[in-house]
MILUM-473090 format. One line per field, with one value per residue (C-alpha): residue number from 1; x, y, z. Coordinates in pm, whole numbers, plus 50000, padded with zeros to 5 digits. Example, Ala and Ser with C-alpha at 12.3 -4.5 7.8 and 13.67 -1.06 7.14 Angstrom:
pado: c(1:2)
c1: c(51230:51367)
c2: c(49550:49894)
c3: c(50780:50714)
This chain:
pado: c(1:2:3:4:5:6:7:8:9:10:11:12:13:14:15:16:17:18:19:20:21:22:23:24:25:26:27:28:29:30:31:32:33:34:35:36:37:38:39:40:41:42:43:44:45:46:47:48:49:50:51:52:53:54:55:56:57:58:59:60:61:62:63:64:65:66:67:68:69:70:71:72:73:74:75:76:77:78:79:80:81:82:83:84:85:86:87:88:89:90:91:92:93:94:95:96:97:98:99:100:101:102:103:104:105:106:107:108:109:110:111:112:113:114:115:116:117:118:119:120:121:122:123:124:125:126:127:128:129:130:131:132:133:134:135:136:137:138:139:140:141:142:143:144:145:146:147:148:149:150:151:152:153:154:155:156:157:158:159:160:161:162:163:164:165:166:167:168:169:170:171:172:173:174:175:176:177:178:179:180:181:182:183:184:185:186:187:188:189:190:191:192:193:194:195:196:197:198:199:200:201:202:203:204:205:206:207:208:209:210:211:212:213:214:215:216:217:218:219:220:221:222:223:224:225:226:227:228:229:230:231:232:233:234:235:236:237:238:239:240:241:242:243:244:245:246:247:248:249:250:251:252:253:254:255:256:257:258:259:260:261:262:263:264:265:266:267:268:269:270:271:272:273:274:275:276:277:278:279:280:281:282:283:284:285:286:287:288:289:290:291:292:293:294:295:296:297:298:299:300:301:302:303:304:305:306:307:308:309:310:311:312:313:314:315:316:317:318:319:320:321:322:323:324:325:326:327:328:329:330:331:332:333:334:335:336:337:338:339:340:341:342:343:344:345:346:347:348:349:350:351:352:353:354:355:356:357:358:359:360:361:362:363:364:365:366:367:368:369:370:371:372:373:374:375:376:377:378:379:380:381:382:383:384:385:386:387:388:389:390:391:392:393:394:395:396:397:398:399:400:401:402:403:404:405:406:407:408:409:410:411:412:413:414:415:416:417:418:419:420:421:422:423:424:425:426:427:428:429:430:431:432:433:434:435:436:437:438:439:440:441:442:443:444:445:446:447:448:449:450:451:452:453:454:455:456:457:458:459:460:461:462:463:464:465:466:467:468:469:470:471:472:473:474:475:476:477:478:479:480:481:482:483:484:485:486:487:488:489:490:491:492:493:494:495:496:497:498:499:500:501:502:503:504:505:506:507:508:509:510:511:512:513:514:515:516:517:518:519:520:521:522:523:524:525:526:527:528:529:530)
c1: c(49986:50163:50161:49876:49634:49696:49667:49288:49176:49262:49084:48767:48812:48824:48473:48253:48390:48271:47949:47889:47945:47740:47436:47478:47477:47180:46987:47078:46966:46634:46516:46633:46337:46071:46161:46225:45883:45730:45935:45839:45580:45435:45533:45843:45910:45835:46060:46366:46280:46267:46614:46761:46845:47097:47304:47227:47395:47697:47723:47724:47988:48206:48119:48070:48195:48513:48688:48618:48781:49080:49187:49155:49393:49609:49617:49677:49941:50207:50128:50080:50097:50368:50186:50328:50065:50111:50083:49701:49630:49696:49589:49235:49212:49245:48994:48728:48754:48686:48386:48279:48345:48105:47824:47848:47817:47562:47335:47391:47395:47062:46897:46610:46550:46556:46316:46098:46125:46038:45706:45834:46041:46137:46320:46596:46782:46780:46931:47216:47332:47297:47527:47814:47856:47974:48277:48378:48313:48684:48877:48612:48657:49052:49092:48877:49005:49372:49294:49126:49389:49620:49383:49281:48901:48892:48916:48664:48407:48451:48409:48118:47961:48072:47932:47587:47592:47723:47470:47193:47254:47270:46944:46753:46911:46850:46528:46403:46574:46452:46116:46073:46249:45956:46157:45975:46001:46204:46469:46447:46456:46764:46922:46855:47019:47343:47384:47546:47804:47887:47860:48107:48315:48335:48439:48741:48865:48862:49013:49288:49374:49413:49644:49842:49874:49989:50237:50290:50290:50079:49835:50030:50392:50545:50381:50722:50700:50328:50197:50394:50224:50333:50120:49826:49830:49877:49622:49281:49038:48760:48771:48768:48459:48241:48310:48257:47920:47776:47872:47729:47399:47370:47367:47108:46802:46609:46752:46707:46331:46329:46491:46221:45919:46124:46140:45743:45504:45439:45393:45160:44933:44917:44822:44559:44397:44541:44640:44982:44928:44765:45026:45303:45118:45035:45366:45526:45279:45396:45763:45678:45718:46121:46221:45987:46102:46490:46459:46259:46533:46779:46660:46577:46895:47176:47153:47165:47398:47611:47676:47795:48164:48105:47972:48289:48530:48376:48374:48742:48798:48568:48315:48031:47791:47889:47808:47457:47409:47507:47342:46989:47031:47095:46796:46579:46677:46600:46235:46187:46255:46156:45824:45820:45856:45638:45332:45409:45443:45078:44922:45025:45073:44765:44923:45281:45208:45016:45285:45584:45400:45079:44791:44707:44683:44779:44814:44675:44942:45184:45109:45089:45437:45580:45501:45851:46036:46014:46100:46365:46510:46537:46661:46944:47033:47093:47249:47543:47546:47591:47871:48031:48053:48230:47915:47951:47781:47495:47364:47361:47181:46917:46876:46840:46572:46348:46463:46328:46016:45969:45935:45725:45474:45464:45374:45086:44962:45018:44777:44511:44557:44782:45000:44869:44965:45324:45354:45227:45497:45738:45625:45645:45949:46133:45992:46165:46481:46425:46337:46598:46872:46711:46749:47115:47167:47018:47272:47570:47509:47505:47155:47027:46738:46843:46478:46283:45927:45810:46015:45808:45492:45546:45672:45377:45159:45314:45280:44919:44844:45045:44852:44524:44635:44772:44396:44255:44461:44418:44026:44036:44340:44097:43793:43920:44113:44062:44286:44501:44901:45008:44795:44896:45244:45192:44997:45260:45556:45358:45235:45621:45687:45381:45370:45749:45698:45410:45568:45890:45656:45464:45785:45911:45634:45600:45969:46114:46469:46599:46853:47151:47089:47062:47377:47587:47520:47777:47530:47272:47513:47518:47149:47043:47265:47153)
c2: c(49995:50316:50666:50785:50539:50509:50867:50850:50593:50743:51042:50828:50660:50994:51102:50763:50808:51161:51080:50802:51030:51283:51080:50928:51238:51359:51064:51115:51498:51390:51115:51220:51521:51198:51134:51502:51595:51307:51396:51791:51818:52050:52358:52243:52133:52493:52652:52415:52462:52850:52871:52536:52704:52920:52629:52466:52761:52712:52343:52425:52645:52446:52136:52250:52624:52693:52377:52285:52633:52593:52241:52356:52653:52412:52165:52441:52622:52361:52468:52867:52998:53154:53145:52861:52597:52721:53094:52968:52805:53081:53344:53141:53088:53452:53567:53274:53368:53757:53622:53387:53649:53887:53647:53544:53882:54016:53684:53682:54079:54117:53803:53999:54190:53885:53714:54019:54000:53624:53752:53536:53713:53435:53254:53526:53226:52988:53226:53337:52961:52862:53210:53040:52764:53016:53033:52673:52713:52870:52551:52313:52465:52500:52147:51985:52195:52103:51707:51716:51964:51688:51435:51288:51239:51018:51288:51495:51183:51042:51425:51479:51152:51185:51558:51461:51159:51352:51619:51416:51210:51545:51696:51393:51278:51668:51714:51404:51503:51867:51762:51531:51793:52057:52294:52529:52415:52746:52607:52273:52436:52595:52266:52128:52385:52312:51967:52195:52279:51961:51788:52089:51998:51640:51731:51999:51708:51430:51621:51783:51393:51349:51633:51511:51181:51262:51548:51511:51871:52179:52339:52625:52537:52882:53231:53452:53548:53481:53823:54012:54224:54040:53723:53945:54081:53764:53570:53521:53666:53689:53351:53210:53409:53416:53071:52933:53141:53065:52668:52684:52854:52568:52329:52519:52528:52352:52550:52903:52784:52690:53024:53214:53032:53090:53436:53495:53147:53265:53601:53525:53313:53566:53816:53573:53583:53292:53300:53285:52904:52815:52963:52808:52443:52499:52630:52287:52087:52215:52131:51786:51760:51876:51538:51356:51636:51569:51194:51194:51428:51229:50926:51058:51241:50961:50810:51066:51250:50985:51050:51409:51306:51124:51461:51674:51461:51468:51835:51818:51591:51842:51528:51726:51419:51249:51564:51579:51225:51183:51509:51366:51058:51192:51435:51147:50926:51253:51278:50904:50826:51201:51113:50775:50915:51199:51020:50760:51011:51133:50830:50720:51061:51048:50736:50826:51106:50880:50659:50926:51198:51001:51181:51303:51690:51893:51585:51761:52057:51798:51584:51938:52029:51657:51765:51978:51638:51576:51980:51958:51635:51792:52117:51940:51702:52037:52225:51974:51964:52311:52316:52017:52198:52496:52730:52759:53139:53055:52774:53037:53259:52974:52926:53306:53334:53088:53242:53581:53383:53211:53536:53714:53385:53378:53717:53696:53343:53272:53579:53405:53001:52979:52666:52564:52890:52809:52483:52597:52871:52606:52434:52725:52856:52539:52513:52843:52704:52408:52620:52889:52608:52429:52745:52803:52436:52481:52760:52554:52261:52350:52492:52152:52030:51789:51769:51451:51546:51188:51072:51295:51178:50823:50869:51058:50779:50517:50734:50765:50405:50321:50595:50455:50071:50170:50373:50057:49852:50109:50060:49660:49727:49943:49761:49473:49684:49984:50301:50340:50381:50014:49961:50282:50161:49823:49978:50255:50035:49749:50020:50119:49755:49713:50101:50064:49739:49826:50149:49975:49717:49978:50148:49847:49807:50200:50154:50455:50345:50247:49925:50182:50388:50091:49929:50247:50099:49850:49673:49572:49548:49157:49135:49373:49192:48840)
c3: c(49994:49926:50122:49869:49968:50315:50318:50157:50387:50708:50551:50471:50799:50967:50806:50836:51232:51258:51071:51295:51597:51503:51409:51767:51948:51725:51846:52193:52165:52026:52240:52579:52548:52575:52933:53024:52935:53117:53430:53427:53235:52919:53129:53238:52840:52769:52973:52872:52508:52527:52596:52435:52081:52241:52356:52010:51844:52104:52004:51633:51670:51878:51663:51282:51248:51392:51422:51057:50976:51200:51081:50724:50806:50956:50670:50432:50647:50501:50119:50158:50496:50628:50998:51234:51355:51714:51566:51416:51743:51977:51746:51702:52048:52137:51862:51990:52349:52269:52063:52302:52606:52454:52343:52737:52884:52654:52736:53096:53133:52940:53037:53196:52898:52655:52888:52882:52518:52500:52703:53046:53301:53491:53199:53301:53557:53274:53047:53270:53287:52892:52855:53057:52741:52519:52726:52683:52259:52215:52422:52255:51897:51886:52036:51810:51511:51623:51578:51263:51112:51142:51022:51384:51411:51710:51996:51819:51748:52126:52294:52087:52167:52569:52547:52505:52708:53005:52902:52864:53178:53385:53234:53328:53686:53777:53664:53860:54176:54190:54053:54362:54591:54497:54322:54123:53719:53609:53881:53761:53387:53499:53649:53321:53113:53361:53167:52866:53130:53249:52876:52771:53054:52978:52619:52695:52951:52685:52439:52664:52756:52436:52372:52659:52545:52210:52262:52655:52653:52744:52456:52424:52428:52281:52307:52213:51879:51813:51861:51605:51330:51064:51222:51293:50962:50796:50975:50811:51032:50789:50697:51026:51140:50819:50693:51071:51089:50727:50826:51137:50968:50747:51070:51245:51015:51289:51567:51431:51355:51713:51830:51637:51797:52122:52044:51919:51975:52387:52278:52012:52192:52473:52203:52071:52444:52618:52941:53054:53219:52880:52675:52824:52813:52449:52369:52578:52336:52013:52156:52153:51773:51818:51894:51674:51395:51486:51469:51131:50939:51103:50925:50596:50579:50705:50365:50144:50288:50254:49923:49952:49976:49645:49487:49632:49502:49113:49204:49274:48928:48740:48654:48598:48488:48820:49015:48859:48861:49244:49328:49180:49370:49707:49651:49534:49866:50095:49899:49945:50280:50388:50276:50441:50748:50713:50612:50846:51134:51035:51032:51382:51535:51810:51949:51876:52088:52377:52376:52454:52615:52785:52609:52262:52314:51970:51777:51470:51516:51537:51249:51048:51179:51066:50675:50779:50776:50407:50297:50581:50435:50069:50238:50431:50165:49927:50148:50226:49845:49796:50034:49909:49565:49761:49761:50152:50181:49922:50173:50466:50258:50157:50560:50640:50373:50560:50906:50800:50622:50963:51139:50925:50902:51272:51330:51048:51155:51516:51631:51380:51444:51760:51778:51412:51283:51436:51242:50925:50955:50994:50699:50490:50598:50546:50214:50137:50242:50026:49724:49754:49778:49466:49262:49386:49298:48988:48888:49054:48848:48459:48484:48574:48787:49062:49219:48995:49006:48946:49265:49465:49293:49346:49688:49810:49627:49806:50123:50085:50054:50346:50578:50385:50535:50870:50954:50850:51086:51342:51321:51336:51613:51838:51786:52018:52262:52443:52395:52675:52681:52663:52337:52170:52240:52064:51783:51721:51732:51503:51238:51203:51075:50856:50694:50635:50443:50275:50190:50024:49871:49678:49600:49427:49229:49094:48968:49206:49119:48786:48781:48682:49005:49249:49119:49285:49635:49675:49963:49722:49412:49382:49462:49175:48941:49030)
């Protein structure tokens, strides 16, 4: 095996490791909300979800944004930069520490004003606690960027999983103890926010252990001669900040939508005539959709995003035909799996709601919100393709357009339709992201459309047939069993299996994939040839 082959294998193994760690972390980040809501109820869930988007932003900065750019600076340093690795590390850390401290100071100092903007002054304590997570961002970002720049993805992967495990464990344990000890729900919410800090400290500890094991020294080995005028002039501050933010914005599509809801939904419910108590419960019920949405999107994008490295490789080799081919395949997969998750969840929403959250409250609203799974799957796949092709800023502008429309739609629809208006607003806004992303991709890939309309229609036909059969099964099932949490659980889980089989069989007979497309997948290549 030559050096080049070994280098390529190391790179792809590292990329696969990060992908797997990201998948595990996203699943953990979704499923813990179910037991948490069962412990604290809808109002407690509302309190936590109001401040969660701030943690989501800090997490994205320390995972997807700054480390990626820092690693790129370190890898390119060998070729065309006059900056030493140590200079890149030290100046990056100082820059990020200043940014993190400014964000911390603003959130902490103006927590009361921000809570008032949200319409709930008691949220100031959870906001103050979540502000501290931004002080950890420079440490985690620079350490992860250092390892990734040296093509060692294991520390990033392990720190990511450990961060989520410790955070989730802290949230659930503290929530249970504080509720049992008769603390107020706002104090319980603040305790849950502490999980973001314990998780962050766990990530820093693991990264430092790896650093000590590899180098045996301190992180900043040499300060002398780093802060020279030439180094400061040479350092690409614009690249570090703008590219990191652009990458983060793309990965924060759903979190930014949640942030808009945190700032506008509760206030809108109050304006529409709901009491404070009713508005909190309604917001908490609406937030039940977030773990369902997140799990659906993770499921639908896990396959489609596996093609993005192939698209990036084709771009590097100027293989325009392969770019179009792989891009269309990735989007088609996101449509198919996204449609299956969307239609399936709508079919069993009432009983899934009861299975997970003890009652069927808000099932229709959550069903409407589920439509965004399909549109988000298409959006995130398209955004990843754009980034793989090097159009980072365009992908960020697509998300910004969707967030702006989310704010406008919320302002118009929530006073009229309450939580349902927020659900409709999310669907429309994610549709805007998908549309703008599709437009950018059309221009980027030689004015060719990568969204195949026939695939969308066939997936929807399969989804409608699946829903019809599940509803028939539901009528038969509950003709013999009373509706309770146990029967709803049995029905929901069995419906997932039945619905999945029906969906796949219908797609098979509709010939949604050609033989040429299927042989692209090594796992089923031999079976297709037979």
